[in-house]
C-alpha positions, 0 to 999 in steps of 0.5 A: 500500500502507498501511504504517501504518494508524490504524484509528479507525472501528469499522465499517471495522476489518476492511477497514482491518486487511486493507489493511495491507502485510505488515510494517506497523503497525496503530494502534487505540483499545484502550479496546475490545479487538479481539483477535478481529478481529486475526488477522494475525501479519505486522503489528505491533499498537499499542493505545492506550486513547485514549477511556479516557485522554481520558475521565479527563482531560476532562469535557464529552462533546463535548470528549471526542469531539474530543480523542480524535482529537487524542490519537492525533496525540500517540501518532503523534508519539512513534511516528513521531518527529514534532516536537511544536513543529511540531504546536503551531504548526499548532494555532496556525495552525488556530485563529488569534487568535480561538480561541487558547484552544483550543490549550492543551486540544488540546496537553494531549490531544496530550501524553496520547497522546504520553506513553502511547506513549513509556511503553509502546512503543519509540519511534520505530518503525523506520518514522518520519519525518526532517527534509528540505528537499524542500518548499523553495519549495513551498506546500500549497494547493487550486486553488479558493483559487489561482483566487480569488487569481488572480481578485482579482489580475487585477482582478476586482471583481464576482462572482455565484454560487449555491452548488454543490459543489465550486465554493463555496470559490472564492467563499469564498476570493474573498470573504476576499481582497477583504475583506482587500485590496480597499478604497479609502483611506477603507476603502470596499469596491471590489468586489461579491459577490452570491449569486443566486437560481440559476445562471442569474441569477448568469450574467446578473449577471456579463454585466451587470457585464461590459457595464458594464466591470467584470471579473466572474466566476462559479463553478459546476459541471456542473449550473450550467453547464446552467442558465446556457446561455441567458445563455452563448449571449447573452454569446457573441452579444452579445460581452460579457466574462465568466469562468466557473470550472467545477469539474467533478464526477461527472455526469450530473444530480446525479451524485456532487457529492463525486467528481471527473470530467472530465464537462463538456469538451463542455458548456463548449466548445459551451455555448449554442444555435445555433453557439457555440464558447468559449475554455476553459482546462484547468489541471492543478494549483493553480498553473495554476489561479492562472495561468489565472485571471489569463489568463482575464480578459485573454482574456475582455476581449480577445476580448469573450466568455465564457471558461471555466476548466475545473478539477475537484474534485481540483484545486479542493478537494484540497490539492496541493504546488506551487511557490510562486505568482509574481506579475508586478509589471509585469502590466497587464490587457488590456482589449481594444478599448474606446473612450474618450470621446476616441476616440469624440469623434474618430469620424467617421461612425456607430459600428459596434459589431459591425464588424471594421476590423482583420480579426481578428474582434474589434470595438471596444466602448464602455461605457455612459454614456461618450459619446453616439456610443458608444450602440448596442442590445445584443441577443441577437436577430439583429443587423447590424454596427451592432446593429440588429435584422435577419432579413437572411441576409447581415447575420446571416451576416457577424456570425456568421462574424466571431465564428467568425473571432475564435475562430480568432484566439484560437489564437495567444493561449491557453496552448500545449500541454505537449509532452514527447518521449521521445526526440529524434525522436517514438516510434510512440505518443503520449498526449494528455490534459488537466487533472488526469490529468497526474501519473498520466500522468507516473507511468505513462510513467516506469513503462512506460519502465522496462519498455521502452515509451516514449510521447510526451506532449501535455497540452492546456491550451486550446481552441481547439486549436492547430496543435501538437496537430494535428502531434502526432497526425500524428507518431504511429501511435497516440495514446492519449486519456486522460480521465475520462469514459465517452464520450471527449468529448476524443477526439470534439472532436479528431476534430471540430475537427482532422479527426483520423484516428479510426483513430489515436485510442484 
């Protein structure tokens, strides 16, 4: 419900007016009176002639338009008891040192609105704010910014991308963080960011950098993942580390670029042609986007494979209040099984790039130019354990089965699911979900419990699915799968990967 409506759009005035809860307030620019359209007697109407006052005070037409939208903040400050000093501080933060001269005119507009409301209305209204300390230890931030910060702190030093909503701000933030923090003692940049000609090229650049030993990533959305499929499949089969941030939006096709949807769950898990399975991490908020960004680079290098951080527009572009981000000063990157020049020098016999002496599915890799013994062909065509071309069925199968074993091994390394039981023992019904559905489900569980219905909750945080998720399904008679797409993509994956009883899943 809306208790205080600021109606500044003439085209939506009737709708705005109708949405106010009984006993609420309607605030509008009374330069153009709307008495005929205000037909309710169960709300309080507050008219302030914003345009008229601003036009008297400012001359330049563009300034008048902008300042009207600042003057109403001043009126709200009087009506709702907002602190003018905090508003001024926010203006200073917004404009920064380069545009500091804009703070003065904006504060003039704020004071015009403030003075009028103080003079013509009883301030503050019964509905007003008060100071509290509920946000201590929290920050307001969007998930694309935290993902970019996590990437930088994880040691990412190469990024390639093609602009697409809603992922572009990942690269904008990464660029700003690197420009500020990623230089050597002589001031030389220690990073490379490339805008490619398309998403496929961007993915190829990331794989090339990963093959050379860089920590590299790209950021895109559903249509970009579609274009990258050829290189994603190549990276999977040649076993090159890469991180791909997918900020999901509404599909199919172009869909609705500025709306959120969990539309790429299947696409990311199985991207590519042939038999492919990819490690995917599913953050639920900007704090997890930060944590999972760091973790994704370690997983990519540990398992020598593309890793997806599957976020969405809601997490990525909207501002959230989350606990302050924590950085572990003892963090050291997991570079995986990379042979040094010394390791290769001691090597007896022939280097087998795609052999698996540890039986965990993960081979040892060498980086180009480190040592002659580490040379091998990187090929996306059928290859043996030594990287040589093959069409031999048994040689091909050994490599492909080992890669699958590597994926199964990843179950012990990906983030475990978040599970919350309503009681000490499981109740009959459970909910499984992932990503940004989390807060809505927690609110629903709270409301349903007040009405006498209790549900256990499992939030999946990664693919491959872990044994805890299988147990959760087995423990319940009915499991509701909550996801933001039409075709129940997560449900289908649970049935396929865990052989879950389809009769249980709703």
